[in-house]
C-alpha positions as CSV (number, residue, x, y, z in Angstrom):
1,M,-38.5,28.1,-65.8
2,L,-39.3,24.1,-67.0
3,Q,-38.0,21.5,-65.3
4,L,-38.1,18.0,-66.3
5,N,-38.0,17.0,-62.0
6,T,-41.2,20.1,-61.7
7,L,-43.5,18.7,-64.8
8,D,-47.1,17.8,-64.1
9,S,-47.8,13.8,-64.9
10,L,-49.7,13.7,-68.5
11,C,-51.6,10.4,-67.8
12,K,-55.0,10.5,-65.4
13,D,-55.5,8.5,-63.1
14,R,-58.7,5.7,-63.6
15,K,-62.1,5.6,-62.6
16,R,-61.6,2.9,-59.7
17,R,-64.4,1.2,-58.3
18,G,-64.3,0.7,-55.0
19,R,-63.0,1.1,-52.0
20,G,-59.9,3.7,-52.4
21,G,-61.7,5.6,-55.5
22,S,-62.8,9.4,-55.5
23,R,-66.2,8.8,-57.2
24,G,-67.7,6.4,-54.6
25,G,-68.7,2.6,-55.0
26,T,-70.2,3.4,-57.8
27,S,-67.3,5.2,-59.6
28,G,-70.0,7.7,-61.7
29,R,-72.3,4.4,-62.8
30,G,-75.0,5.0,-60.9
31,H,-76.4,2.1,-59.3
32,K,-77.5,-1.1,-61.0
33,G,-78.8,-2.1,-64.2
34,Q,-76.6,-2.8,-68.3
35,L,-74.9,0.7,-68.3
36,A,-73.4,-0.1,-64.3
37,R,-71.7,-3.7,-65.4
38,S,-68.5,-3.7,-67.0
39,G,-68.8,-5.0,-70.6
40,G,-72.0,-3.7,-70.5
41,G,-74.3,-0.9,-72.3
42,V,-76.4,-0.7,-76.0
43,R,-75.1,-1.5,-78.8
44,A,-74.3,1.3,-81.7
45,C,-77.8,2.8,-83.6
46,F,-79.6,0.8,-80.5
47,E,-83.7,2.2,-80.2
48,G,-84.5,0.3,-77.8
49,G,-86.2,-3.0,-79.3
50,Q,-87.6,-0.8,-82.4
51,M,-87.0,-1.6,-85.1
52,P,-83.7,0.1,-86.0
53,L,-83.8,2.7,-89.0
54,S,-81.6,0.9,-90.9
55,R,-83.2,-2.0,-91.2
56,R,-86.8,0.4,-91.8
57,L,-85.5,1.7,-94.7
58,P,-86.1,0.0,-97.9
59,R,-82.5,-1.7,-99.6
60,R,-82.1,-0.3,-103.1
61,G,-80.0,-0.7,-106.2
62,F,-76.7,-2.8,-106.9
63,T,-72.6,-1.9,-106.5
64,N,-70.6,-3.7,-108.8
65,R,-67.4,-3.9,-106.7
66,F,-65.6,-5.2,-109.7
67,R,-66.1,-2.0,-111.8
68,T,-63.2,0.0,-113.7
69,E,-63.5,4.0,-112.8
70,F,-62.0,5.7,-115.4
71,H,-60.6,9.4,-115.7
72,I,-62.0,10.7,-118.7
73,L,-60.2,12.9,-121.1
74,S,-61.9,15.2,-124.1
75,L,-60.2,16.3,-127.2
76,S,-60.3,19.5,-126.8
77,D,-58.4,18.8,-123.3
78,L,-55.8,17.0,-125.5
79,D,-56.5,19.7,-128.0
80,R,-55.6,22.4,-126.7
81,A,-52.9,20.5,-123.7
82,F,-50.4,19.1,-126.3
83,N,-48.5,20.3,-129.8
84,A,-49.1,18.2,-132.7
85,G,-47.1,15.0,-133.2
86,D,-46.7,14.3,-129.6
87,V,-47.6,10.8,-127.1
88,V,-50.5,11.0,-125.6
89,N,-50.2,8.2,-122.1
90,A,-50.5,9.1,-118.6
91,Q,-47.1,10.7,-117.5
92,A,-47.1,13.2,-120.5
93,L,-50.8,14.3,-119.0
94,R,-49.8,13.6,-115.0
95,D,-46.8,16.5,-116.5
96,K,-48.8,18.5,-118.1
97,G,-51.6,18.5,-114.9
98,L,-54.4,16.9,-116.6
99,V,-55.0,14.0,-114.4
100,K,-53.7,14.2,-110.9
101,G,-53.0,11.3,-108.1
102,K,-49.6,9.0,-108.1
103,G,-51.5,5.5,-108.6
104,D,-52.2,3.7,-112.1
105,V,-55.7,5.7,-114.0
106,A,-57.7,4.5,-117.1
107,L,-57.6,6.8,-118.7
108,K,-61.0,7.4,-121.7
109,V,-60.9,9.6,-124.4
110,L,-64.0,11.1,-124.9
111,A,-65.9,13.1,-128.4
112,N,-66.3,16.2,-126.5
113,G,-65.0,19.0,-128.8
114,T,-62.7,18.8,-132.1
115,I,-59.0,18.0,-132.9
116,S,-57.1,20.1,-135.3
117,K,-53.5,17.4,-134.2
118,A,-51.6,15.0,-134.9
119,L,-51.6,12.9,-131.5
120,V,-50.3,9.3,-131.2
121,V,-52.6,8.3,-127.8
122,E,-51.8,5.9,-125.2
123,V,-55.5,5.1,-123.3
124,H,-57.3,2.0,-121.7
125,A,-60.1,3.0,-124.2
126,C,-61.9,5.4,-126.1
127,T,-65.7,6.1,-127.7
128,G,-65.1,5.7,-131.6
129,A,-66.3,9.1,-132.0
130,A,-63.8,10.5,-130.8
131,R,-60.7,7.8,-132.4
132,Q,-62.5,8.8,-136.0
133,S,-61.3,12.4,-134.8
134,I,-57.8,11.4,-133.8
135,E,-57.6,9.5,-136.6
136,R,-59.3,12.4,-139.0
137,A,-56.8,14.6,-137.5
138,G,-53.4,11.8,-139.1
139,G,-52.7,10.9,-135.2
140,S,-53.5,7.5,-133.7
141,V,-55.3,5.6,-131.1
142,T,-53.3,2.5,-129.2
143,L,-55.3,0.8,-126.4
144,L,-52.8,-0.3,-123.3
145,K,-54.7,-3.2,-122.4
146,E,-58.2,-4.7,-122.6
147,M,-60.1,-3.5,-119.1
148,S,-62.5,-6.1,-117.4
149,G,-65.9,-4.9,-118.0
150,D,-66.2,-2.1,-121.1
151,S,-67.4,-2.6,-124.0
152,T,-65.5,0.6,-125.7
153,T,-62.6,-0.8,-126.4
154,A,-63.9,-1.5,-130.2
């Protein structure tokens, strides 16, 4: 039967060097050398003085830290998910399951497919062809706010 006074300890005894240690004088570290010292050892990716792989390979390209990540919507998705006269915004897209996640998402509509319903679309960016298709179907496009680095808001 389980009793509190007979439980084994969950904490292991730490390795002790020298007298009193159960592993002898070196405590499993061997004799002398870099690995035997306290705080000794080689850093990660150290290759014994050889030029490390991370420095041998060339660096290429550029990553823009300030890039705006858009969630892409196609006209065919909007046509399939919404009825005529509906307002298409971030909350409506989440309710329909077209946008996942809880945080703010930058939305962009592309002219993939066709649209046959008049929708009121509120997004951050929209291509020119997508805007023409939505307006031709009797809907309207409202851009929420200008996003940095976006050239398709016109």
